[in-house]
Each structure stands twice: as C-alpha cells, then as structure tokens.
N, C-alpha and C positions, 0 to 999 in steps of 0.2 A: 224517306226513300218510303215505294209504294213496294211490298215484300208480299211474293207468293209464296205459302209455305204450306208445301205438298203435304202428307203424312197426319197432318195438323194433331189428330185424335189418337196419335201412336206413343211409344214413350219420350222418346224425343222431340216430337213435338210439341206435346205436351209443357217439356220442359222450356224448349225454346221462345213459346211464345209469349211466355209475359217480359222474359230477358229482350226480346226486340219491341216489344210494347213502351216499357221503361225505356231503351233506348228513342224516343220518339216518331218511330215508322207508323206507318200506315200497313199494316196488315191486313190480305186475303187468303183466309182457310180453306186449303182445297183438300176436301173429301166424300167417299162415295155415301155417306147418308149424315145429313145437318142433325138428321134426330138425337143421335148420341154423340154430338160434340159434347166433351163430358169436364165441361166450362161453369163458373157459376153464371148466372145473370150481368152482373155489372162488368164482368171481362167481356160477354158476348155483346155488349152494345159499343166496346171499343175495336171489332172485329168484322170485318166482311166473310161473308161465308159460299161458296160455291160445289154443288155438286159432281165433281167430274168419277168415273173409273175410266184407267188409264187401260184396262182389257177391254174397254168398247169404242167404234169411232168413234174420232175425236168432233166436235161440231165447236168449232172456231169463234161462236157469235158466245158460246158462255164467259170466255175470261175478256176482262176487258184488256187493249192494246197498248194499254200506257204502264204498264207492269218496270218497272225497272230490276229485279233481283229474284229469284228463285232459288228455293231451296227444294233439293229431292231428295225424300227420305221415303221413298218406297218401296217396300222389299215385300217379298211371298213366300218366305222361308218357310214361314209357322203354317201355312197352308197348305201346302201338298209336298209328301214323300217323292213324286216321281216329276208331275211337270211344273215344279216352280220357275224354272230355271227359265222356261220357255213361256211363263208369266211375264217372268223380270223385263225381258228381250223384246216381249209386245208392249209392256207397259214404258219402255224409254222409249220404243220407236213412236205411238201415240202421243208420249210428251215431246219431242220434237217438232211434231205436226203442227199440235198444239202453238209450240214457240215460235213458227215461222208467221204467227198473227199477231205477235206481240213487241216489245222495244225492251226483251230481255238482255240486258249489259253484262250476268252471271249470272252463273247457275252456279250453287254451290250442291255439291253428292258427296253423302256421307257413304262412305265403300267399307273395305275391311283390309289387312292387310296379306297382301299376295305376291310376297317374295321368293316363294319357292316353285319349284319347277313342277312339279307332282302335286296341284291343289282339289280340293274337296272339290265336289260339284256346287255347293254353296260360294263356296271364295271363286270359284271361277265362274260364278253367273256373275258376281259381282264384279269383277275382272272385266266378263263381255259387257254388260250394262256402261261403264266406264267407256268403252271404245264406242258405243253407241252413243251417248253423250256428247261424246267429243267432235259427233259429226253434224250436232245443231248448229244453229247460226246465232251461237252467242259465244262469251269467256266463258272455259270451266276451269272449274276448282275441283278438287278432288281430293278430300280427305281421308285417309285407309287409317282407318284405326285398329286398336287390337279389341279384346275384350270388355265390356264396359262395365263397373260395378259401380253403382250405387243402390240406393233405397229404390227398390222396384225393378231391378234389370232383371233380368232371366239371369246372366251368369249370378250375378250375386243371391237372388233367391233360391235355383241349384246349389249353391257352396252352403246356403244358409239351411235349408232341409236336409241335404247330407251330413252336415256336422251335430246339426240338433237330433237327430233322428237316429243316428249310428256311429255309436260308437267303435264299434269295430267294423271295420269296411272290408269287404273282398273285393278288391276291383278290379277294372280291365287293364290292359297297360297303356290305356292312354294316358293315365294318371301321370306318367313317366316326360312325357309330350311337353315341349318346353314353350312359352307364352309371357306376353307383353301388356299385362293388363294397364285399363288406365280409368283414371278416376271420370263419372260424367261430370263434374263437375268443370274436366280440364277439356272434355270436348265441346264441351260450350263455352269454354275460351274460346279457343280453337272454331267453333265453328262461326261465331259472332267476330273473332277478328280480323278474317279473312274476307268479311265483307265491304265489300267495295272499293277493297286493296288490289290494284291495277298490277303491283307488281307480282300477285299471286294469280293472274288471270292462265290458263289454258297450263296449268300446272296441276302435279300432284304428288302428296306428302302423305308421308307416313307419319300418323300422332302415335305416341303412347305414353304409359309414365317410364318410371327410369328402373324398374325393377322386371329382372328377366327371370320366371321359377317355372319351374312345371304344375300339372293344377293337384299334385298332392301335396307339394309345398304349400299353394293356396288353401289347400284346405288346414292343412297343420296350424298356419297362423290364424285362419279364422278360428278355428278350434281355442290358440294360446287365445287370442282375444277376449272368446267368449271362457276362457276356462274350463274349458270340456276338457276328458282326456278322452286323446284318438288313436289310433291303431289302424294303420293300413295293412293288407295284405295283397300285393298283385298277381293275377294269376292270367299268364300269357295266353290262356286258351280261351277265354270270354270273345264270342263271335262279337261282330258290329249288333249284330238283330238281339243279342243278351242283352249287350250295354244298354240299348236302347231300352227294352223292356225295363231293367236294373233303374233306369235314371226315370221311369216312366212312373211307375209303381210305386219310389222310394218319395220323390219330390212333386214340386208343382206342374210341371212343364209338362205339357201334350206328346203324345206320343210322335205323331210328325215332327213338329221340334224337339226331342230327343232323339231321334233317328237322324237328324238332317247333322246338330250340333256334334252326334257321336264319329258320323265321318269328317266332320271337321277337326277334331279334336286331336286326330290322327297325326295333323297337318301344324309343323310348328308356325306358330307365330310369330314373330320377331321384327322389331324393325332393323330400315337398314341405313334409313338419314333423321339427323333432328334440324334438317333446313327452319324450318316452320317456327321451333320453339324459339330461333335465334330471330330468326325475321319479326315475331309477332313478341319477341322478348318474353316469353312463358316459362314458366320452370314448372313443369307437371307433379303433384302430391305422390307420394309413396303409394302402394297397394294399402302397404298397414293403416293409414292415414284414410286412405278413400274408407276402407269398412269401419276406421271412426267416425266418419260424418254421417255413415250410411246409419250404422247405431245411432246416431245423435236424433235424424230427421226421421227413424223409425219409435224412438221413445217420447219424443216430444209431437207425434201423430201429425207430423208435416210432410208423409212422402206424397211429392209432388204428381206422380201416376207411377201408371205399374202395367208389367208387359201383359199380365192376366187382365186387364181391362181391352187388348186387343180384342176385335170380333172375330178372329181365326182361333183361336184358345176353344172358343165352343161351337155352335152348329150353324150361330150366323155368317152367311159369307157376306150379306150383301146391306139391304134395306131392312130395319126394324118395323118401319111404316106399316107393312101390310097385317101386323102381328097387336098391333095397339087396340082393333076393338075388337074386345073377345066375342067370339062366336057365340050362338045361340041355338043353334040350327044343329040338331044331330050330336048335340055335346051331352055329358053326365056333368052334376054339379054338386058341390056340396056347400052347402054354408053355415057360418054362423052368425053371432050377432051378439052385442052384449054394451049396457049403457056406461058412457064414458064419462069417470068421475074427475078426471083431471086432463082438458085437454089437448095441452101442451107438454104435459108430462109424456101422455098417450105416443104423441106423435115425436118424440124424442126415440121413445123404446122402440118405434116401428121402425123407424131413420136408423137406429143402430143395431139391426137384427140379423144373424149371421155371423161368418166370421167368427173371432174367440168372443164374441157377447154370444151365441149360439143362438137357438130359436123359442128360446124361453121356455117351452115341456118337450120331456121327452125327447133330450138331445141322443141319449144313447142311444135311440131309435132312427134319428135323422143321420147319425153315424153308422150302424149299419146299412142302412139306405144309399150311405156317401161310398162306402166300400162297397158295397154289391155293385155300385154304377161303376165304378174304375176297373172292379174286374171284368167289366163286360164291355170297357173299353172307354166307357164313356169318362167325365172331367172330375165325379164326384165330388169330394167335399175340399178339394186339396187350396182351390182358388183362394177361397178367404172372400176377405175384401181390402181395396185399398187405405179407404178411411174409415175410422172408428165409427164415427157422427154425420158423414155428409154421405147422400147418393146421388148421382147425377144417372140420368139416362145413357145405357149403352156400357156402363157399369156391368162388372160380372160381380156374382153377388155367390158364393158357395156353387152348386149348379145348377145357379137362376141367371137369367140377363134381363136386366131392369130397363124393362119398357118405357115406365112415366114413372117419374119422383117429383110429384107439386104439390109440394105443402101448404100452399095456397088453397089450394083444389082439395088435401089433406086425401091424398090418395098416392098409392103407391102398387105401379103392376110390376107383377115380374112373368119370364117367361121360363118353362125349365130346359134344362140345356143337356137332363141328365139322356140314358139310353132309356127310350121308355117306346111300348108301341103305339103311337098316337102327338098329340099336344095338348100341355098342360099350360096351364097358368093360373096363377096365385095370385088376388087382388085387396088390399086392403083399403076401405073407405070410412070416412066418418062424415053422417051427412050430417045436417043442420038440424036436427033435434038432438045431436050429441050420442050418436048411435055408431059403435063402428060393425062394420060389416065386413068377415072375412069371408072372402067364396074363392071356392077351388074349381077350376072347370077342364075337362078331358076333353078333348075331343079324339076317339076311337080310332084305330084304323083297323078295320079288319075284326074278327072274331077276337084275337090272341087281344088285340087294345081292351075289347070290353072283360075278357076275359081278366085283363092286368086289372080293371078296376073294383071288379068286384071283389077281387082279392083283398085289394088295400082298402076296403070300407072301413072293416073295424077299427084299422090303425090309424084312418081318417079322422075316423068319431072322438078317438083317446086325443091326438095329436091336437086337433083343429079347436076342439072344446076346452082343451088344458091353454092353449097359445090365445086365445081372446083373453079371458079370465085372466092370465100373466099380465098379458098385456095393456090390459086398464089396472093394473092391479089389484085386480080381487082376487083374495086367498079361495 
C-alpha cells in the first residue's frame, strides 16, 4: 500500500517508518523541512519526501492522489503555551482539504485518552482534532493512548531526570493522579495492527498498558529498577506555574512543554475499554517491562528517536535551510586550525561531540554556560544527544541544532539555540590538505550583541584552541 506518514521526523513517526517499510509498504514522508529528516541515506532511498506545513493554505498539487492510507501524527503542544489548540485545529482542517484530492481509504490518528468530563487544554485539543478528522472524506481510526514509555519518549526522559537527579523530591499534588502508561512497542503494534482493517474504520479505541499507577508510583518503580533510594514529599500548595518551573529546571523538558504537561497531569488518564486488544490479539506489557526495554535500548545505543530532536524543543519553528549558508557580512568570527594526524579518528571524535562525551576541552565552562542559558529560559545542555556516534541534520546537540552533518565532505555545521543577543554558528571542516578548521561565527543584534562577543573573546580563545588540539589528538 502507498502510505502518507505525517510527522515523519517526530518521535512516533521515526519509530513507525522502518516498521512500515519492513512490511513492504511504499512510504511518503510528510515533513515541514526535508533538510531535517533524521534518517540515514540508505533509508532515504526507500522513501519519498514531501514538504507541507499544515498551518499554511493547502496546495493540492503537492500530494499524489493515489495514496491509500495516512497516519496523522501532527501535534503542536510543545510549540506554544497559549494557542497550540488553535494550531492543531487549523492543521486538522487543512489536512481534510488535502484529503479531498486524494484517495485515502483510511486515516489513523494517534490521540490521547479523553474519558474525563473536565479535560486539560491539551486533551481537549486532541478530542477536538478527532472531531474535525471525523468530518473528512475517509474512514478514520483513532487510537487514544495513555502516556508513552520508551527510550527517548518525553515521559520516560522526565521520569529518568527526576529520579536520577533528585533522591529527595518535594513534589506537587499531581504526583497522586492516576494514569495508565503504555510501552512504545505496544503503541506501534496497535498502529500497524489497525492498518487497512475495515473492522476498525470509523472507530475510536483506548490503548494502554495493564497497570494503573499514580505518577508517584511510576517514579518509585523507576527508582527501584535503578537501585536508587527515593523519597517523595507532596506539597498541595505548589501552583501549576511553580510545578512547571520545577519540571523545567530539573528535567530536559522545555518550559512550554512543562506547562502543558502539568496542566494535563492533574487529569486522570485511564482507559475505559480494551476492545482493540481483543480484535488484534495484543497483550500490552507492564510499565516495569517497558522500563526494562527502554534501559536495554539505551545501554545498546539503539535509541531510534527522541522527543528532544523535535524542532520545537529549540528556537527553530520552520525551515533550517536559510541558516545553512553561514553569513559573512556584519559578523564576528573566531578561527582555529590544526593539522590532522588521523582523519578517520578525528572525524569520529567530531561526530561524537557533546552529550556525555562533552566538548573535549573546558567542559566545566560549557556546563556553566549551559546553566546560565537555562536560567535565562534557554535549553541549556540538558538535551544532550540521541546517538553517541551518529548525527543527522536537524538533530539537537546540547544547546546547538545540527544544520549539516556530512562525513563525505567532512563537515559539521551547528547553529546555536541558546539565549544570545544574535545568531551563532559553529563549523568543523577537514580540508583536502588534512587541516581541521574550527570557525565560530556570530552575527550580533545591536550593541548588546557586540558587547556579548567582546566579553566572550577570552573564553573562546582558550576553549576553541583546546578543542582543535584535543579533537585531533594533539596533547
């Protein structure tokens, strides 16, 4: 079958894509920016890619008409604290306009469990999108999921950060809210299981794991699995805004996502039926087993996707194309170079930079800069990196965004997503004469931008000089 995969570069889309290809389907990946589809070149050869921003007026000529099935994986919760519901509504309406010019037999929408009368803004928006999609000229299948647990998922990473960093937690009262988590592997089983099944047309199903737990119990079970001593003290006086700041500063989540998550965490998320389990003969695994599988993937360096690689986790909202050509006019630059002794080893070290590996020189200074950025409302160093030795265009890398990662051309180009009075690029290139060039480029905004650059010059001198020497294995 020919399948349209919207949100192909998102956490779920990246997991779903290889599965659909393994089943022999023809896949059209639908993304806002094809430059940041984080898949290897071999996988890119097996798919088609179209660029569509569903927040803009539809262009019916973009999509082929003979598409059989579409996955609707478009969400905006991480991009805004105020109008994400309007964005999600507009995206769904525009999707229906595109659908009028196709032969969709089925659309599969991954939503959230919405069984409570009083819903958070996030869950209400999911339900509203479902209502809009039911108006489309196709058969709709809705999968209403509990919170998703897997390596790289936002829920797992938040739990991981909290437990690993805080042996004593003074928590908001939402830790006593009940929820029914589901493993990412089971979400994928359900999403592929309903594919083309007419019995599932125009139906909405709850999907969840077997365990009903409070968020506090989820934290304690994680701590037990990891051998961490954890104490939780609950304070009823902590406001939603304070709770959001608490999540933001302790975990790797963005403030916008933290605020929306806290709003949803006060609402119980419990499934009302398990009809789809019986139809597809799927027995979901427990929360504890989901944790075990997540740890296994991390230990084996097999994390397929991470929510932190989403563009909305940083400053980019749309295309990265305009930033790929580093400007020269009106910019300050700091250039360092040194001869490369072993090209392959040097490339491997460049491709492993950031995250747990660090920046090879002055890591304590990088950490201070990351902490300061976080205090200013930036991303800091908390995002790390998804893979230890692979980088794709569009990936997050600490407080940078990867613009170009081309080992053949021996070039890595990063764009700063930290809070700074201007725009900054960091580029690594090995030329034909085996010289490594490290170039920091800064385009200031106003007098504060110029002052910032001059203040950073002493730090840049030592950091960048040390980096090129360490990367090329020169002591």
